[in-house]
The first five atom37 places (N, CA, C, CB, O) and aatype in JSON, in Angstrom:
{
  "aatype": [12, 15, 3, 1, 16, 11, 16, 15, 1, 0, 14, 16, 7, 9, 3, 8, 11, 19, 7, 6, 2, 9, 1, 1, 10, 1, 10, 0, 1, 2, 5, 16, 10, 0, 6, 10, 0, 16, 6, 10, 7, 9, 15, 8, 5, 5, 10, 5, 11, 18, 6, 16, 7, 16, 2, 1, 10, 15, 0, 7, 12, 10, 13, 3, 16, 0, 7, 0, 10, 7, 19, 16, 9, 12, 3, 10, 18, 7, 6, 6, 0, 13, 3, 3, 6, 0, 3, 3, 6, 0, 0, 6, 0, 10, 1, 7, 10, 19, 1, 6, 19, 0, 1, 10, 4, 10, 3, 9, 6, 1, 0, 10, 1, 14, 1],
  "atom_mask": [
    [1, 1, 1, 1, 1],
    [1, 1, 1, 1, 1],
    [1, 1, 1, 1, 1],
    [1, 1, 1, 1, 1],
    [1, 1, 1, 1, 1],
    [1, 1, 1, 1, 1],
    [1, 1, 1, 1, 1],
    [1, 1, 1, 1, 1],
    [1, 1, 1, 1, 1],
    [1, 1, 1, 1, 1],
    [1, 1, 1, 1, 1],
    [1, 1, 1, 1, 1],
    [1, 1, 1, 0, 1],
    [1, 1, 1, 1, 1],
    [1, 1, 1, 1, 1],
    [1, 1, 1, 1, 1],
    [1, 1, 1, 1, 1],
    [1, 1, 1, 1, 1],
    [1, 1, 1, 0, 1],
    [1, 1, 1, 1, 1],
    [1, 1, 1, 1, 1],
    [1, 1, 1, 1, 1],
    [1, 1, 1, 1, 1],
    [1, 1, 1, 1, 1],
    [1, 1, 1, 1, 1],
    [1, 1, 1, 1, 1],
    [1, 1, 1, 1, 1],
    [1, 1, 1, 1, 1],
    [1, 1, 1, 1, 1],
    [1, 1, 1, 1, 1],
    [1, 1, 1, 1, 1],
    [1, 1, 1, 1, 1],
    [1, 1, 1, 1, 1],
    [1, 1, 1, 1, 1],
    [1, 1, 1, 1, 1],
    [1, 1, 1, 1, 1],
    [1, 1, 1, 1, 1],
    [1, 1, 1, 1, 1],
    [1, 1, 1, 1, 1],
    [1, 1, 1, 1, 1],
    [1, 1, 1, 0, 1],
    [1, 1, 1, 1, 1],
    [1, 1, 1, 1, 1],
    [1, 1, 1, 1, 1],
    [1, 1, 1, 1, 1],
    [1, 1, 1, 1, 1],
    [1, 1, 1, 1, 1],
    [1, 1, 1, 1, 1],
    [1, 1, 1, 1, 1],
    [1, 1, 1, 1, 1],
    [1, 1, 1, 1, 1],
    [1, 1, 1, 1, 1],
    [1, 1, 1, 0, 1],
    [1, 1, 1, 1, 1],
    [1, 1, 1, 1, 1],
    [1, 1, 1, 1, 1],
    [1, 1, 1, 1, 1],
    [1, 1, 1, 1, 1],
    [1, 1, 1, 1, 1],
    [1, 1, 1, 0, 1],
    [1, 1, 1, 1, 1],
    [1, 1, 1, 1, 1],
    [1, 1, 1, 1, 1],
    [1, 1, 1, 1, 1],
    [1, 1, 1, 1, 1],
    [1, 1, 1, 1, 1],
    [1, 1, 1, 0, 1],
    [1, 1, 1, 1, 1],
    [1, 1, 1, 1, 1],
    [1, 1, 1, 0, 1],
    [1, 1, 1, 1, 1],
    [1, 1, 1, 1, 1],
    [1, 1, 1, 1, 1],
    [1, 1, 1, 1, 1],
    [1, 1, 1, 1, 1],
    [1, 1, 1, 1, 1],
    [1, 1, 1, 1, 1],
    [1, 1, 1, 0, 1],
    [1, 1, 1, 1, 1],
    [1, 1, 1, 1, 1],
    [1, 1, 1, 1, 1],
    [1, 1, 1, 1, 1],
    [1, 1, 1, 1, 1],
    [1, 1, 1, 1, 1],
    [1, 1, 1, 1, 1],
    [1, 1, 1, 1, 1],
    [1, 1, 1, 1, 1],
    [1, 1, 1, 1, 1],
    [1, 1, 1, 1, 1],
    [1, 1, 1, 1, 1],
    [1, 1, 1, 1, 1],
    [1, 1, 1, 1, 1],
    [1, 1, 1, 1, 1],
    [1, 1, 1, 1, 1],
    [1, 1, 1, 1, 1],
    [1, 1, 1, 0, 1],
    [1, 1, 1, 1, 1],
    [1, 1, 1, 1, 1],
    [1, 1, 1, 1, 1],
    [1, 1, 1, 1, 1],
    [1, 1, 1, 1, 1],
    [1, 1, 1, 1, 1],
    [1, 1, 1, 1, 1],
    [1, 1, 1, 1, 1],
    [1, 1, 1, 1, 1],
    [1, 1, 1, 1, 1],
    [1, 1, 1, 1, 1],
    [1, 1, 1, 1, 1],
    [1, 1, 1, 1, 1],
    [1, 1, 1, 1, 1],
    [1, 1, 1, 1, 1],
    [1, 1, 1, 1, 1],
    [1, 1, 1, 1, 1],
    [1, 1, 1, 1, 1],
    [1, 1, 1, 1, 1]
  ],
  "atom_positions": [
    [[-18.32, 2.68, -6.31], [-17.9, 2.91, -4.95], [-16.52, 2.28, -4.73], [-18.93, 2.34, -3.95], [-16.32, 1.12, -5.09]],
    [[-15.59, 3.01, -4.16], [-14.23, 2.5, -4.0], [-14.11, 1.66, -2.74], [-13.23, 3.65, -3.96], [-15.0, 1.64, -1.88]],
    [[-12.95, 0.96, -2.65], [-12.67, 0.16, -1.46], [-12.49, 1.05, -0.23], [-11.42, -0.7, -1.68], [-12.58, 0.56, 0.9]],
    [[-12.25, 2.32, -0.43], [-11.95, 3.22, 0.68], [-13.19, 3.83, 1.3], [-11.05, 4.31, 0.21], [-13.07, 4.7, 2.17]],
    [[-14.38, 3.42, 0.89], [-15.6, 4.02, 1.43], [-15.83, 3.64, 2.88], [-16.79, 3.61, 0.6], [-16.48, 4.4, 3.6]],
    [[-15.32, 2.51, 3.35], [-15.49, 2.11, 4.75], [-14.79, 3.12, 5.66], [-14.94, 0.68, 4.99], [-15.44, 3.82, 6.44]],
    [[-13.49, 3.2, 5.56], [-12.66, 4.22, 6.22], [-11.42, 4.37, 5.38], [-12.31, 3.83, 7.7], [-11.1, 3.52, 4.55]],
    [[-10.72, 5.46, 5.58], [-9.5, 5.67, 4.8], [-8.42, 4.68, 5.17], [-8.99, 7.09, 4.98], [-7.46, 4.5, 4.42]],
    [[-8.55, 4.04, 6.31], [-7.54, 3.08, 6.78], [-7.91, 1.63, 6.45], [-7.33, 3.23, 8.28], [-7.15, 0.71, 6.73]],
    [[-9.07, 1.44, 5.87], [-9.52, 0.09, 5.54], [-8.68, -0.47, 4.39], [-11.03, 0.08, 5.15], [-8.3, 0.27, 3.49]],
    [[-8.38, -1.77, 4.43], [-7.6, -2.38, 3.35], [-8.31, -2.22, 2.0], [-7.36, -3.87, 3.64], [-9.54, -2.26, 1.92]],
    [[-7.52, -2.06, 0.95], [-8.03, -1.89, -0.4], [-7.7, -3.13, -1.22], [-7.45, -0.63, -1.07], [-7.06, -4.06, -0.73]],
    [[-8.14, -3.13, -2.46], [-7.81, -4.23, -3.37], [-6.31, -4.4, -3.53], [0.0, 0.0, 0.0], [-5.81, -5.52, -3.63]],
    [[-5.6, -3.28, -3.54], [-4.14, -3.36, -3.67], [-3.52, -3.98, -2.43], [-3.53, -1.97, -3.93], [-2.56, -4.73, -2.52]],
    [[-4.07, -3.67, -1.25], [-3.58, -4.3, -0.01], [-3.74, -5.81, -0.09], [-4.34, -3.74, 1.22], [-2.86, -6.56, 0.34]],
    [[-4.87, -6.25, -0.63], [-5.1, -7.7, -0.78], [-4.1, -8.29, -1.78], [-6.54, -7.97, -1.25], [-3.59, -9.39, -1.55]],
    [[-3.83, -7.58, -2.87], [-2.89, -8.07, -3.88], [-1.48, -8.16, -3.29], [-2.89, -7.16, -5.12], [-0.77, -9.13, -3.56]],
    [[-1.08, -7.17, -2.5], [0.24, -7.21, -1.86], [0.31, -8.44, -0.95], [0.5, -5.91, -1.04], [1.31, -9.16, -0.96]],
    [[-0.73, -8.68, -0.17], [-0.76, -9.85, 0.71], [-0.65, -11.16, -0.06], [0.0, 0.0, 0.0], [0.08, -12.06, 0.34]],
    [[-1.39, -11.25, -1.17], [-1.31, -12.46, -2.01], [0.1, -12.65, -2.54], [-2.32, -12.36, -3.18], [0.6, -13.78, -2.6]],
    [[0.74, -11.57, -2.94], [2.1, -11.67, -3.48], [3.1, -12.06, -2.4], [2.53, -10.35, -4.12], [4.03, -12.82, -2.66]],
    [[2.91, -11.55, -1.19], [3.79, -11.97, -0.09], [3.65, -13.47, 0.14], [3.46, -11.18, 1.21], [4.65, -14.17, 0.29]],
    [[2.42, -13.95, 0.18], [2.18, -15.38, 0.39], [2.81, -16.2, -0.73], [0.67, -15.67, 0.47], [3.46, -17.21, -0.48]],
    [[2.6, -15.76, -1.98], [3.16, -16.48, -3.13], [4.69, -16.53, -3.05], [2.72, -15.81, -4.46], [5.29, -17.58, -3.27]],
    [[5.31, -15.41, -2.73], [6.77, -15.37, -2.64], [7.28, -16.2, -1.46], [7.25, -13.93, -2.5], [8.31, -16.87, -1.58]],
    [[6.57, -16.16, -0.34], [6.97, -16.96, 0.83], [6.91, -18.44, 0.51], [6.07, -16.66, 2.04], [7.83, -19.19, 0.82]],
    [[5.82, -18.86, -0.13], [5.68, -20.27, -0.49], [6.71, -20.7, -1.52], [4.27, -20.54, -1.02], [7.19, -21.83, -1.49]],
    [[7.06, -19.81, -2.43], [8.09, -20.12, -3.43], [9.44, -20.37, -2.76], [8.21, -18.97, -4.47], [10.28, -21.08, -3.3]],
    [[9.63, -19.79, -1.59], [10.86, -20.0, -0.81], [10.73, -21.19, 0.13], [11.21, -18.74, -0.02], [11.64, -21.47, 0.9]],
    [[9.59, -21.9, 0.08], [9.32, -23.02, 0.98], [9.46, -22.6, 2.44], [10.26, -24.2, 0.67], [10.04, -23.31, 3.26]],
    [[8.93, -21.43, 2.75], [9.04, -20.87, 4.08], [7.66, -20.88, 4.74], [9.62, -19.44, 4.04], [6.65, -20.58, 4.1]],
    [[7.63, -21.23, 6.01], [6.36, -21.23, 6.74], [6.03, -19.81, 7.19], [6.43, -22.18, 7.96], [6.88, -18.92, 7.19]],
    [[4.77, -19.62, 7.58], [4.36, -18.34, 8.17], [5.24, -18.01, 9.37], [2.87, -18.39, 8.59], [5.71, -16.88, 9.51]],
    [[5.46, -18.99, 10.22], [6.23, -18.77, 11.44], [7.67, -18.37, 11.12], [6.22, -20.04, 12.31], [8.23, -17.5, 11.8]],
    [[8.28, -18.98, 10.12], [9.67, -18.66, 9.77], [9.81, -17.22, 9.28], [10.18, -19.63, 8.7], [10.69, -16.49, 9.74]],
    [[8.95, -16.83, 8.36], [9.03, -15.45, 7.85], [8.66, -14.46, 8.93], [8.12, -15.27, 6.62], [9.28, -13.4, 9.06]],
    [[7.65, -14.78, 9.72], [7.23, -13.88, 10.8], [8.38, -13.65, 11.78], [6.01, -14.45, 11.53], [8.61, -12.52, 12.21]],
    [[9.08, -14.7, 12.14], [10.22, -14.58, 13.05], [11.28, -13.68, 12.44], [10.81, -15.96, 13.36], [11.86, -12.83, 13.13]],
    [[11.55, -13.86, 11.15], [12.53, -13.02, 10.46], [12.12, -11.54, 10.48], [12.7, -13.5, 9.01], [12.97, -10.66, 10.55]],
    [[10.81, -11.3, 10.42], [10.3, -9.94, 10.41], [10.09, -9.37, 11.82], [9.0, -9.89, 9.66], [9.86, -8.17, 11.98]],
    [[10.17, -10.24, 12.84], [9.97, -9.79, 14.21], [8.51, -9.56, 14.57], [0.0, 0.0, 0.0], [8.2, -8.72, 15.42]],
    [[7.61, -10.31, 13.91], [6.18, -10.21, 14.18], [5.64, -11.61, 14.44], [5.42, -9.52, 13.0], [6.33, -12.6, 14.22]],
    [[4.4, -11.68, 14.9], [3.79, -13.0, 15.12], [3.32, -13.59, 13.8], [2.6, -12.89, 16.11], [3.1, -12.87, 12.83]],
    [[3.18, -14.91, 13.77], [2.69, -15.53, 12.54], [1.24, -15.12, 12.29], [2.82, -17.08, 12.62], [0.78, -15.1, 11.14]],
    [[0.51, -14.81, 13.37], [-0.87, -14.35, 13.2], [-0.91, -13.0, 12.48], [-1.58, -14.25, 14.58], [-1.77, -12.77, 11.62]],
    [[0.02, -12.1, 12.83], [0.07, -10.79, 12.19], [0.44, -10.96, 10.71], [1.07, -9.87, 12.91], [-0.14, -10.3, 9.85]],
    [[1.4, -11.82, 10.42], [1.78, -12.06, 9.03], [0.61, -12.63, 8.25], [2.99, -13.02, 8.95], [0.39, -12.26, 7.09]],
    [[-0.14, -13.51, 8.87], [-1.32, -14.08, 8.2], [-2.34, -12.98, 7.88], [-1.97, -15.18, 9.09], [-2.97, -13.01, 6.82]],
    [[-2.49, -12.02, 8.77], [-3.41, -10.9, 8.51], [-2.92, -10.06, 7.34], [-3.56, -10.02, 9.76], [-3.72, -9.58, 6.54]],
    [[-1.61, -9.89, 7.23], [-1.05, -9.17, 6.08], [-1.31, -9.95, 4.79], [0.47, -8.93, 6.27], [-1.71, -9.37, 3.78]],
    [[-1.08, -11.25, 4.84], [-1.23, -12.07, 3.64], [-2.67, -12.16, 3.16], [-0.69, -13.46, 3.9], [-2.92, -12.27, 1.96]],
    [[-3.6, -12.12, 4.07], [-5.01, -12.2, 3.67], [-5.59, -10.83, 3.35], [-5.83, -12.86, 4.77], [-6.71, -10.73, 2.86]],
    [[-4.83, -9.78, 3.61], [-5.31, -8.44, 3.34], [-6.22, -7.9, 4.43], [0.0, 0.0, 0.0], [-6.85, -6.86, 4.25]],
    [[-6.3, -8.59, 5.55], [-7.1, -8.12, 6.68], [-6.49, -6.85, 7.27], [-7.22, -9.21, 7.76], [-7.2, -5.92, 7.64]],
    [[-5.15, -6.83, 7.36], [-4.42, -5.66, 7.85], [-3.52, -5.12, 6.75], [-3.58, -6.01, 9.11], [-3.01, -5.88, 5.92]],
    [[-3.34, -3.81, 6.73], [-2.46, -3.15, 5.78], [-1.04, -3.13, 6.32], [-2.95, -1.71, 5.47], [-0.83, -3.05, 7.53]],
    [[-0.07, -3.2, 5.42], [1.33, -3.11, 5.82], [1.77, -1.65, 5.81], [2.23, -3.95, 4.89], [1.41, -0.9, 4.9]],
    [[2.55, -1.25, 6.81], [3.13, 0.09, 6.83], [4.27, 0.15, 5.81], [3.63, 0.46, 8.26], [4.72, -0.88, 5.31]],
    [[4.74, 1.34, 5.53], [5.86, 1.51, 4.6], [7.09, 0.77, 5.12], [6.18, 3.0, 4.4], [7.8, 0.13, 4.35]],
    [[7.33, 0.85, 6.42], [8.48, 0.16, 6.99], [8.36, -1.35, 6.89], [0.0, 0.0, 0.0], [9.34, -2.04, 6.6]],
    [[7.15, -1.87, 7.12], [6.95, -3.31, 7.02], [7.05, -3.78, 5.57], [5.58, -3.71, 7.61], [7.55, -4.87, 5.3]],
    [[6.59, -2.96, 4.62], [6.77, -3.29, 3.2], [8.25, -3.42, 2.89], [6.13, -2.21, 2.29], [8.68, -4.38, 2.24]],
    [[9.04, -2.46, 3.37], [10.48, -2.47, 3.14], [11.12, -3.72, 3.75], [11.13, -1.21, 3.74], [11.89, -4.41, 3.09]],
    [[10.79, -4.0, 5.02], [11.36, -5.16, 5.7], [10.95, -6.47, 5.03], [10.93, -5.18, 7.17], [11.77, -7.38, 4.88]],
    [[9.7, -6.57, 4.64], [9.19, -7.79, 4.0], [9.87, -8.03, 2.66], [7.67, -7.72, 3.82], [10.27, -9.15, 2.35]],
    [[9.99, -6.97, 1.87], [10.68, -7.1, 0.58], [12.11, -7.57, 0.81], [10.67, -5.75, -0.19], [12.59, -8.45, 0.1]],
    [[12.79, -6.99, 1.79], [14.16, -7.4, 2.08], [14.25, -8.85, 2.53], [0.0, 0.0, 0.0], [15.13, -9.59, 2.1]],
    [[13.34, -9.26, 3.4], [13.34, -10.64, 3.9], [13.07, -11.64, 2.77], [12.29, -10.8, 5.0], [13.6, -12.75, 2.78]],
    [[12.26, -11.24, 1.81], [11.94, -12.13, 0.69], [12.93, -12.0, -0.47], [10.53, -11.84, 0.19], [12.87, -12.76, -1.44]],
    [[13.83, -11.03, -0.37], [14.84, -10.84, -1.41], [14.27, -10.28, -2.7], [0.0, 0.0, 0.0], [14.72, -10.62, -3.79]],
    [[13.26, -9.41, -2.58], [12.63, -8.8, -3.75], [12.55, -7.3, -3.53], [11.21, -9.4, -4.0], [12.89, -6.8, -2.46]],
    [[12.1, -6.58, -4.55], [11.9, -5.14, -4.41], [10.49, -4.88, -3.88], [12.13, -4.41, -5.77], [9.62, -5.76, -3.92]],
    [[10.27, -3.68, -3.4], [8.94, -3.29, -2.95], [7.96, -3.4, -4.11], [8.94, -1.86, -2.37], [6.82, -3.84, -3.93]],
    [[8.39, -3.01, -5.31], [7.53, -3.1, -6.49], [7.1, -4.54, -6.75], [8.25, -2.53, -7.72], [5.99, -4.78, -7.21]],
    [[7.98, -5.5, -6.46], [7.62, -6.91, -6.64], [6.48, -7.31, -5.71], [8.84, -7.81, -6.39], [5.68, -8.18, -6.06]],
    [[6.39, -6.69, -4.53], [5.29, -7.0, -3.63], [3.97, -6.5, -4.21], [5.53, -6.37, -2.25], [2.92, -7.13, -4.01]],
    [[4.02, -5.39, -4.91], [2.8, -4.87, -5.55], [2.46, -5.68, -6.78], [2.97, -3.39, -5.91], [1.3, -5.98, -7.02]],
    [[3.45, -6.02, -7.57], [3.21, -6.77, -8.8], [2.57, -5.88, -9.85], [0.0, 0.0, 0.0], [1.78, -5.0, -9.52]],
    [[2.89, -6.11, -11.08], [2.33, -5.32, -12.17], [0.81, -5.46, -12.27], [2.96, -5.72, -13.48], [0.13, -4.51, -12.67]],
    [[0.28, -6.63, -11.91], [-1.17, -6.82, -12.01], [-1.95, -5.89, -11.1], [-1.52, -8.25, -11.7], [-3.13, -5.62, -11.36]],
    [[-1.32, -5.4, -10.03], [-2.0, -4.44, -9.16], [-2.31, -3.17, -9.92], [-1.14, -4.12, -7.91], [-3.31, -2.5, -9.65]],
    [[-1.48, -2.83, -10.88], [-1.69, -1.63, -11.67], [-2.6, -1.91, -12.86], [-0.35, -1.08, -12.15], [-3.3, -1.01, -13.32]],
    [[-2.6, -3.14, -13.36], [-3.44, -3.48, -14.5], [-4.92, -3.37, -14.16], [-3.13, -4.88, -14.98], [-5.73, -3.09, -15.05]],
    [[-5.28, -3.58, -12.9], [-6.67, -3.53, -12.49], [-7.2, -2.11, -12.37], [-6.84, -4.23, -11.18], [-8.41, -1.89, -12.25]],
    [[-6.3, -1.13, -12.41], [-6.71, 0.26, -12.28], [-7.41, 0.72, -13.55], [-5.49, 1.16, -11.98], [-6.86, 0.62, -14.64]],
    [[-8.61, 1.21, -13.41], [-9.37, 1.69, -14.57], [-8.82, 3.02, -15.06], [-10.85, 1.83, -14.22], [-8.86, 3.3, -16.26]],
    [[-8.32, 3.84, -14.18], [-7.85, 5.17, -14.53], [-6.32, 5.17, -14.63], [-8.33, 6.2, -13.49], [-5.64, 4.99, -13.62]],
    [[-5.79, 5.37, -15.84], [-4.34, 5.35, -16.04], [-3.64, 6.42, -15.21], [-4.02, 5.55, -17.51], [-2.53, 6.2, -14.73]],
    [[-4.28, 7.56, -15.05], [-3.68, 8.64, -14.27], [-3.55, 8.22, -12.8], [-4.53, 9.92, -14.38], [-2.52, 8.5, -12.17]],
    [[-4.56, 7.56, -12.26], [-4.49, 7.08, -10.88], [-3.43, 6.0, -10.74], [-5.86, 6.54, -10.43], [-2.71, 5.97, -9.74]],
    [[-3.32, 5.13, -11.73], [-2.3, 4.08, -11.68], [-0.91, 4.69, -11.69], [-2.47, 3.1, -12.87], [-0.03, 4.24, -10.95]],
    [[-0.7, 5.71, -12.51], [0.61, 6.37, -12.56], [0.9, 7.07, -11.24], [0.67, 7.38, -13.72], [2.04, 7.05, -10.76]],
    [[-0.11, 7.69, -10.65], [0.07, 8.33, -9.34], [0.47, 7.29, -8.3], [-1.22, 9.07, -8.91], [1.33, 7.55, -7.46]],
    [[-0.15, 6.12, -8.34], [0.18, 5.06, -7.4], [1.61, 4.58, -7.61], [-0.8, 3.9, -7.54], [2.34, 4.36, -6.65]],
    [[2.01, 4.41, -8.86], [3.4, 4.01, -9.15], [4.37, 5.04, -8.57], [3.63, 3.86, -10.67], [5.38, 4.67, -7.97]],
    [[4.06, 6.32, -8.74], [4.91, 7.37, -8.19], [4.99, 7.3, -6.68], [0.0, 0.0, 0.0], [6.05, 7.49, -6.1]],
    [[3.87, 7.03, -6.05], [3.83, 6.91, -4.6], [4.69, 5.74, -4.14], [2.4, 6.74, -4.11], [5.44, 5.86, -3.17]],
    [[4.59, 4.61, -4.82], [5.4, 3.44, -4.47], [6.88, 3.76, -4.62], [5.01, 2.21, -5.34], [7.69, 3.4, -3.77]],
    [[7.25, 4.43, -5.72], [8.65, 4.82, -5.92], [9.12, 5.74, -4.8], [8.84, 5.51, -7.29], [10.24, 5.6, -4.31]],
    [[8.27, 6.68, -4.39], [8.62, 7.62, -3.33], [8.79, 6.9, -2.0], [7.55, 8.72, -3.21], [9.73, 7.19, -1.25]],
    [[7.91, 5.95, -1.69], [8.04, 5.17, -0.45], [9.34, 4.39, -0.47], [6.83, 4.2, -0.28], [10.05, 4.34, 0.54]],
    [[9.67, 3.79, -1.6], [10.93, 3.04, -1.7], [12.12, 3.97, -1.49], [11.03, 2.34, -3.08], [13.07, 3.61, -0.8]],
    [[12.08, 5.16, -2.08], [13.17, 6.11, -1.93], [13.31, 6.54, -0.48], [12.96, 7.34, -2.84], [14.42, 6.6, 0.05]],
    [[12.18, 6.84, 0.17], [12.22, 7.25, 1.57], [12.75, 6.13, 2.47], [10.83, 7.67, 2.03], [13.51, 6.39, 3.41]],
    [[12.36, 4.91, 2.19], [12.86, 3.77, 2.98], [14.37, 3.64, 2.84], [12.17, 2.46, 2.54], [15.06, 3.38, 3.82]],
    [[14.88, 3.82, 1.63], [16.33, 3.76, 1.42], [17.03, 4.9, 2.16], [16.66, 3.82, -0.07], [18.09, 4.7, 2.75]],
    [[16.45, 6.09, 2.13], [17.02, 7.22, 2.86], [17.07, 6.92, 4.35], [16.2, 8.49, 2.6], [18.08, 7.21, 5.01]],
    [[16.0, 6.35, 4.89], [15.97, 6.01, 6.31], [17.01, 4.96, 6.63], [14.57, 5.51, 6.72], [17.72, 5.06, 7.63]],
    [[17.1, 3.94, 5.78], [18.09, 2.89, 6.02], [19.5, 3.46, 6.02], [17.98, 1.78, 4.95], [20.31, 3.12, 6.88]],
    [[19.79, 4.34, 5.07], [21.13, 4.97, 5.02], [21.39, 5.8, 6.27], [21.28, 5.86, 3.76], [22.5, 5.78, 6.8]],
    [[20.39, 6.52, 6.72], [20.55, 7.37, 7.9], [20.79, 6.56, 9.17], [19.33, 8.26, 8.07], [21.46, 7.02, 10.09]],
    [[20.24, 5.35, 9.21], [20.37, 4.51, 10.4], [21.62, 3.65, 10.41], [19.17, 3.63, 10.53], [21.95, 3.07, 11.44]],
    [[22.31, 3.57, 9.3], [23.53, 2.76, 9.23], [24.62, 3.35, 10.12], [24.04, 2.65, 7.77], [24.8, 4.56, 10.16]],
    [[25.33, 2.47, 10.83], [26.45, 2.98, 11.64], [27.53, 3.55, 10.71], [27.05, 1.83, 12.55], [27.79, 3.03, 9.63]],
    [[28.13, 4.62, 11.16], [29.17, 5.29, 10.33], [30.54, 4.94, 10.79], [29.01, 6.8, 10.35], [31.53, 5.4, 10.22]]
  ]
}
């Protein structure tokens, strides 16, 4: 039974791994929840929900969080998120999805830049 059996919007194992990686990267920067949350324009309670995997991050929040932490979106996922995948085809599909989200985020950022 997959993590998605509750609802399609329920956090998955990968959501939890992303949250753990955000926490690890934040702590490596000696940054408090409140400091990073302020940088992201969210409450520290919301950031804590992201870090614990209680809430899922949107594509935009993934992009903003990666930028605030000075890492790539792929760094938020971490390679171990893919190592846990039993099905190589599913893992490759997920990698493709992450690459596509990153590309779309860059396109949006370019479109929003003042000319």
